[in-house]
C-alpha positions in Angstrom: -56.9 -41.1 -13.3 -58.4 -38.2 -15.2 -56.3 -35.1 -15.7 -57.2 -31.8 -14.3 -55.9 -28.4 -15.1 -56.2 -24.9 -13.7 -56.1 -22.0 -16.0 -55.4 -19.0 -13.8 -56.2 -15.7 -15.4 -55.1 -12.4 -14.0 -57.7 -9.7 -14.6 -57.4 -7.1 -17.4 -56.3 -3.5 -16.9 -58.2 -1.1 -14.7 -57.6 2.6 -13.8 -56.8 2.6 -10.1 -58.8 5.2 -8.2 -57.9 5.9 -4.6 -61.3 7.3 -3.8 -63.0 3.9 -4.7 -62.4 0.6 -3.1 -60.1 -1.6 -5.3 -62.8 -4.3 -5.4 -65.1 -1.9 -7.2 -62.7 -0.8 -10.0 -64.0 -1.5 -13.5 -62.0 -2.6 -16.5 -61.0 0.1 -18.9 -62.4 -0.2 -22.4 -59.0 -1.4 -23.5 -59.0 -3.9 -20.7 -62.4 -5.3 -21.7 -61.1 -5.8 -25.2 -57.8 -7.4 -24.0 -59.8 -9.9 -21.9 -61.9 -10.9 -24.9 -58.8 -11.1 -27.1 -57.1 -13.3 -24.6 -60.2 -15.6 -24.6 -60.1 -15.8 -28.4 -56.3 -16.5 -28.4 -56.4 -19.5 -25.9 -55.4 -22.8 -27.4 -57.9 -25.7 -27.1 -58.2 -26.6 -23.4 -58.8 -30.1 -22.0 -62.6 -30.3 -21.3 -64.9 -30.1 -19.7 -64.4 -26.4 -19.0 -65.7 -24.5 -16.0 -65.0 -21.0 -14.7 -64.9 -19.3 -11.3 -64.0 -15.7 -10.6 -63.1 -13.5 -7.7 -66.1 -11.3 -6.6 -64.1 -8.1 -7.3 -65.5 -6.1 -10.3 -62.3 -6.2 -12.4 -62.3 -10.0 -12.1 -66.0 -10.5 -12.8 -65.8 -8.2 -15.9 -62.7 -10.1 -17.1 -64.5 -13.4 -16.6 -67.6 -12.1 -18.5 -65.4 -11.3 -21.5 -63.6 -14.6 -21.4 -66.8 -16.6 -21.0 -68.3 -14.9 -24.0 -65.2 -15.5 -26.1 -65.2 -19.2 -25.0 -69.0 -19.7 -25.3 -69.1 -20.7 -21.6 -72.0 -19.9 -19.2 -71.5 -17.5 -16.4 -68.6 -18.1 -14.0 -69.2 -19.1 -10.4 -68.2 -16.4 -8.0 -65.9 -16.9 -5.0 -64.9 -14.3 -2.5 -62.0 -16.6 -1.6 -60.3 -15.6 -4.9 -60.1 -11.9 -3.9 -56.9 -10.0 -4.1 -54.7 -9.5 -1.0 -56.4 -7.0 1.3 -54.1 -3.9 1.6 -54.3 -0.2 2.1 -53.9 2.3 -0.7 -50.2 2.8 -1.4 -49.0 6.3 -2.3 -45.7 6.1 -4.0 -44.0 3.0 -5.3 -46.7 0.3 -5.1 -44.6 -2.2 -7.1 -41.8 -1.9 -4.5 -44.3 -2.3 -1.7 -45.8 -5.4 -3.3 -42.4 -7.0 -4.0 -41.4 -6.5 -0.3 -44.7 -8.0 0.8 -44.2 -11.0 -1.5 -40.7 -11.6 -0.1 -41.7 -11.4 3.6 -45.4 -12.3 3.6 -46.2 -9.3 5.8 -46.6 -5.6 5.6 -48.4 -3.1 7.9 -52.1 -3.2 7.1 -51.7 -6.0 4.4 -53.5 -9.4 4.8 -50.9 -11.9 6.0 -49.5 -14.2 3.3 -50.5 -17.4 5.1 -54.1 -16.2 5.4 -54.2 -15.4 1.6 -52.8 -18.8 0.8 -55.4 -20.6 3.0 -58.2 -18.5 1.5 -57.1 -19.2 -2.1 -56.4 -22.9 -1.5 -59.8 -23.3 0.1 -61.6 -21.6 -2.8 -59.7 -23.6 -5.3 -60.5 -26.9 -3.5 -64.1 -26.0 -3.7 -64.2 -25.1 -7.4 -61.3 -26.9 -9.1 -63.0 -29.7 -11.1 -61.6 -33.3 -10.7 -61.1 -33.4 -14.5 -60.9 -31.0 -17.4 -59.9 -27.4 -17.0 -61.1 -25.0 -14.4 -60.6 -21.3 -15.3 -60.0 -19.2 -12.3 -60.1 -15.4 -12.8 -58.3 -13.5 -10.0 -55.5 -11.1 -9.1 -51.7 -10.9 -9.4 -50.6 -10.9 -5.8 -53.0 -13.7 -4.7 -52.1 -15.7 -7.8 -48.3 -15.3 -7.2 -48.7 -16.4 -3.5 -50.6 -19.5 -4.6 -48.2 -20.3 -7.5 -45.1 -19.8 -5.3 -46.5 -22.4 -2.9 -47.7 -24.8 -5.6 -44.7 -24.9 -7.9 -41.3 -25.9 -6.4 -38.6 -23.3 -6.9 -41.0 -20.7 -8.3 -40.0 -17.2 -7.1 -43.3 -15.4 -6.3 -41.7 -12.0 -6.7 -40.2 -12.7 -10.2 -43.5 -14.4 -11.2 -45.5 -11.3 -10.1 -43.0 -9.0 -11.8 -43.6 -10.8 -15.1 -47.4 -10.8 -15.0 -49.4 -8.7 -17.5 -53.0 -7.4 -17.7 -54.6 -9.8 -18.5 -52.4 -12.9 -18.2 -53.1 -16.6 -18.4 -51.1 -19.5 -16.8 -52.0 -23.1 -17.1 -51.2 -25.3 -14.1 -51.3 -29.0 -14.7 -49.6 -31.8 -12.7 -47.1 -31.4 -10.0 -44.8 -28.4 -10.8 -46.0 -28.0 -14.4 -47.2 -24.6 -15.5 -46.9 -22.4 -18.6 -48.1 -19.1 -19.9 -50.6 -19.5 -22.6 -52.7 -17.2 -24.9 -51.8 -13.6 -25.6 
């Protein structure tokens, strides 16, 4: 049976702006360069390669920089890979996000089970039966999926350790590793 891998990329750095919907936030110039640098630093990946990205601007811009660095064509776009829907958080966003990841609910936040179903459906549609599928998305959504897919993975600790951008290679059952940098 052919092997298949999922390289999940968290988007590069943005400058959050509460007056603009999060889905419209662009990468910072440093974020754009970091995404290209990550693409250049990736080890050889099992082919064939394909890419899919969330439809949020920060993810599509990260995917563009990665695709250029890897000499791939444009990534497919999937609204199913969007970040968790949530209101703007004044104050300690990290504490609010950790609490959400622990419980799966928060007032005004998309329920965890809905996120997992949405992400899983999008991945089922785009994850190739062989080679490596590169999925560009978001930290909370990625952590929810990884916490479900990898036995014993603590989604809160996983999310706490993510960087902008970040790359995690998921292979067979319960195998994953951070790659690139």
